[in-house]
NUVO-469874 format. One line per 5 residues: their letters; for each residue x, y, z of C-alpha. Coordinates in Angstrom, 1 decimal. Layout:
<nodes>
a> X/Y/Z; ...
</nodes>
This chain:
<nodes>
xxxxx> -135.3/-33.7/124.4; -132.1/-35.6/124.1; -129.2/-33.4/125.3; -126.8/-33.1/122.6; -123.0/-32.0/123.1
xxxxx> -122.3/-28.4/123.1; -119.9/-27.2/120.4; -117.8/-24.1/120.0; -118.4/-21.5/117.3; -115.4/-22.8/115.4
xxxxx> -116.6/-26.4/115.6; -120.0/-25.3/114.5; -118.3/-23.7/111.4; -116.8/-27.2/110.6; -120.2/-29.0/111.2
xxxxx> -121.8/-26.6/108.7; -119.4/-28.0/106.2; -119.9/-31.6/107.1; -123.8/-31.2/107.2; -123.8/-29.6/103.7
xxxxx> -121.6/-32.2/101.9; -121.1/-35.6/103.7; -119.3/-37.9/103.5; -116.6/-35.4/103.0; -112.8/-36.0/103.0
xxxxx> -110.3/-34.2/105.4; -108.9/-32.4/102.4; -112.3/-31.2/101.3; -113.2/-29.9/104.9; -109.8/-28.1/104.9
xxxxx> -110.4/-26.5/101.5; -113.9/-25.3/102.4; -112.9/-24.1/105.7; -110.1/-22.0/104.3; -112.6/-20.1/102.0
xxxxx> -114.1/-18.3/105.0; -111.6/-18.6/107.8; -107.7/-18.3/108.0; -107.3/-21.5/110.0; -104.3/-23.7/109.5
xxxxx> -104.7/-27.4/108.4; -103.5/-28.2/112.0; -106.4/-26.1/113.6; -109.0/-27.7/111.3; -107.6/-31.2/112.1
xxxxx> -107.9/-30.4/115.9; -111.6/-29.3/115.4; -112.4/-32.5/113.5; -110.7/-34.4/116.5; -112.7/-32.6/119.1
xxxxx> -116.0/-33.1/117.1; -115.3/-36.9/116.8; -114.4/-37.0/120.6; -117.8/-35.3/121.3; -119.5/-38.0/119.3
xxxxx> -120.9/-35.4/117.0; -119.1/-36.7/113.8; -117.6/-40.0/112.9; -115.5/-41.1/109.9; -114.8/-43.9/107.7
xxxxx> -111.2/-44.5/106.7; -110.6/-45.3/103.1; -106.9/-45.9/102.3; -105.0/-43.1/103.8; -108.1/-40.8/103.7
xxxxx> -110.7/-40.1/106.4; -114.3/-39.2/105.3; -116.4/-37.4/107.8; -120.1/-37.7/108.4; -122.4/-36.2/111.1
xxxxx> -123.9/-38.3/114.0; -126.5/-35.5/114.8; -128.7/-33.7/112.5; -128.4/-30.0/112.0; -132.1/-29.6/112.6
xxxxx> -131.9/-31.3/116.1; -128.8/-29.2/117.0; -130.4/-26.0/116.0; -133.6/-26.9/117.9; -131.5/-27.3/121.0
xxxxx> -129.5/-24.2/120.6; -132.7/-22.2/119.9; -134.2/-23.6/123.1; -131.2/-22.8/125.0; -131.0/-19.3/123.7
xxxxx> -134.7/-18.6/124.3; -134.4/-19.9/127.9; -131.3/-17.9/128.6; -132.2/-14.6/127.3; -136.0/-14.6/127.2
xxxxx> -137.1/-16.9/130.0; -138.3/-19.3/127.4; -140.9/-16.8/126.0; -141.0/-16.3/122.2; -143.1/-13.0/122.3
xxxxx> -140.4/-10.9/124.2; -137.7/-12.1/121.7; -139.9/-11.2/118.7; -140.8/-7.9/120.1; -137.1/-7.2/120.7
xxxxx> -136.1/-8.2/117.2; -139.0/-6.2/115.6; -138.3/-3.0/117.5; -134.4/-3.0/117.3; -133.9/-3.7/113.6
xxxxx> -135.1/-2.7/110.2; -136.8/-5.7/108.7; -137.8/-5.6/105.0; -141.5/-6.0/104.4; -141.0/-9.3/102.5
xxxxx> -139.4/-10.8/105.7; -142.2/-9.5/107.8; -144.6/-11.0/105.5; -142.8/-14.4/105.7; -143.0/-14.2/109.5
xxxxx> -146.6/-13.4/109.4; -147.2/-16.3/107.0; -145.3/-18.7/109.2; -147.3/-17.7/112.3; -150.7/-18.0/110.4
xxxxx> -149.6/-21.4/109.2; -148.7/-22.4/112.7; -152.0/-21.3/114.1; -154.0/-23.0/111.5; -152.0/-26.3/112.1
xxxx> -153.4/-26.3/115.8; -150.0/-27.3/117.1; -150.1/-25.9/120.6; -146.8/-26.4/122.3
</nodes>
């Protein structure tokens, strides 16, 4: 698996905005980020600069405006983060993680059914990783 750059929680929030709607202007990123965070425009610009330096995003300049787009897919990034989480906390084993989640929280029956269906689909596909 290709090692993708690590990004902070704040940078990840900006990435979610870019993944959802790219190419996206600096102003649009600022507007959307301010809906859920109390970050200043300068903070958002700093996060965009860091993400660009990490080669996670890039931009096109149109006149005086910058339009950002991702250089990595959300799917690939989440796969890496899930793998790192599983290795760090559960020694790479899925069963102890699921056991912990199932025993420590109230999960609605509909979500349990969805999990069951996903596991059944995975078993039927014969994909043994």
